C-alpha positions as CSV (number, residue, x, y, z in Angstrom):
1,M,-34.9,55.2,-42.5
2,Q,-32.9,52.0,-42.3
3,L,-34.9,48.8,-42.1
4,T,-34.3,46.9,-38.8
5,V,-34.5,43.1,-38.9
6,L,-34.5,40.2,-36.5
7,I,-33.2,37.0,-38.1
8,V,-34.8,33.7,-36.7
9,D,-33.3,30.4,-37.9
10,D,-32.1,27.3,-36.1
11,H,-29.0,27.1,-38.3
12,E,-26.2,29.4,-37.1
13,G,-24.5,29.3,-40.5
14,F,-27.7,30.6,-42.2
15,R,-28.1,33.3,-39.6
16,Q,-24.5,34.4,-40.2
17,A,-24.8,34.3,-44.0
18,A,-28.2,36.1,-43.9
19,R,-26.8,38.8,-41.6
20,A,-23.8,39.4,-44.0
21,L,-26.0,39.5,-47.0
22,L,-28.6,41.9,-45.5
23,E,-26.0,44.2,-44.0
24,A,-24.2,44.4,-47.3
25,D,-27.5,45.7,-48.8
26,G,-27.9,48.3,-46.1
27,V,-30.3,46.5,-43.7
28,Q,-29.7,46.9,-40.0
29,V,-29.8,43.4,-38.4
30,V,-30.6,44.1,-34.7
31,G,-30.5,40.5,-33.5
32,E,-30.8,36.8,-34.0
33,A,-32.7,33.9,-32.5
34,A,-32.4,30.2,-32.9
35,D,-35.9,29.0,-31.9
36,G,-39.5,30.2,-31.6
37,E,-39.6,31.1,-28.0
38,S,-36.4,33.1,-28.3
39,A,-37.8,34.8,-31.4
40,I,-40.8,36.1,-29.5
41,A,-38.7,37.3,-26.6
42,E,-36.2,39.0,-28.9
43,A,-38.9,40.6,-31.0
44,Q,-40.5,42.1,-27.9
45,R,-37.1,43.3,-26.5
46,L,-35.6,44.6,-29.8
47,R,-38.7,45.9,-31.5
48,P,-37.5,45.3,-35.1
49,Q,-39.6,46.5,-38.0
50,L,-39.3,43.1,-39.6
51,V,-38.8,39.5,-38.4
52,L,-37.2,37.2,-41.0
53,L,-38.6,33.9,-39.7
54,D,-37.7,30.3,-40.7
55,V,-40.7,28.1,-41.1
56,Q,-39.1,25.1,-39.5
57,L,-37.9,25.7,-36.0
58,P,-37.4,23.6,-32.9
59,G,-40.2,23.9,-30.4
60,I,-42.9,26.1,-31.9
61,D,-42.7,26.5,-35.7
62,G,-42.5,29.7,-37.7
63,F,-46.2,29.8,-38.4
64,E,-47.0,29.7,-34.7
65,V,-44.4,32.4,-34.0
66,A,-45.9,34.6,-36.7
67,A,-49.4,34.1,-35.2
68,R,-48.1,35.0,-31.7
69,L,-46.2,38.1,-32.9
70,G,-49.3,39.2,-34.7
71,E,-51.2,39.3,-31.4
72,T,-48.8,41.8,-29.8
73,S,-49.3,45.5,-29.8
74,D,-46.8,47.1,-32.2
75,S,-46.2,43.8,-33.9
76,P,-43.4,43.7,-36.4
77,A,-43.9,42.7,-40.0
78,V,-43.1,39.0,-40.5
79,V,-41.5,37.5,-43.6
80,L,-41.4,33.7,-43.6
81,T,-38.5,31.9,-45.2
82,S,-37.6,28.3,-46.0
83,S,-35.2,26.3,-48.1
84,Y,-38.5,24.7,-49.5
85,A,-40.7,26.4,-52.1
86,A,-43.8,28.3,-51.1
87,D,-45.9,25.6,-52.7
88,S,-44.9,23.2,-49.8
89,Y,-46.7,25.5,-47.4
90,R,-49.5,27.0,-49.6
91,R,-52.4,26.5,-47.2
92,R,-50.5,27.5,-44.1
93,L,-49.1,30.6,-45.8
94,M,-52.6,31.7,-46.8
95,Q,-53.7,31.5,-43.2
96,S,-50.6,33.1,-41.8
97,P,-50.4,36.8,-40.7
98,A,-47.0,37.0,-42.3
99,C,-46.8,39.6,-45.0
100,A,-44.6,37.6,-47.4
101,F,-42.6,34.4,-48.0
102,I,-39.1,34.5,-49.5
103,P,-37.3,31.3,-50.4
104,K,-33.8,31.3,-48.7
105,G,-32.1,31.2,-52.1
106,E,-33.8,34.5,-53.1
107,L,-33.1,36.4,-49.9
108,S,-31.6,39.9,-50.2
109,G,-31.9,43.3,-48.5
110,K,-33.4,44.6,-51.8
111,A,-36.1,41.9,-51.7
112,L,-37.0,42.8,-48.1
113,A,-36.9,46.5,-48.8
114,A,-39.2,46.0,-51.9
115,L,-41.9,44.8,-49.5
116,F,-41.8,48.1,-47.6
117,G,-41.0,50.4,-50.5
């Protein structure tokens, strides 16, 4: 079964690059969102298996989005991402319902698939 992903990032260029990278690795990108509120709405509408979620978003941040998604029935897995290292968010990552953190520079379909393999 092909992994389905919703990409959430406020930078369109990153969303496009991430889509191309993930699709080249066989991941099915089912949608994109540019802010936290849209991310929640799109996750509920599209029902992806995984939400690739930027930490820094306009409005509500990625940690709050992850918490809200975790409260829904049939909640998707959440992988947080940032251009900053995980050490920058250590305490918040430990409290987050997200299943993983992947720095943007290390993103690949294989890295995401390894989390579910």
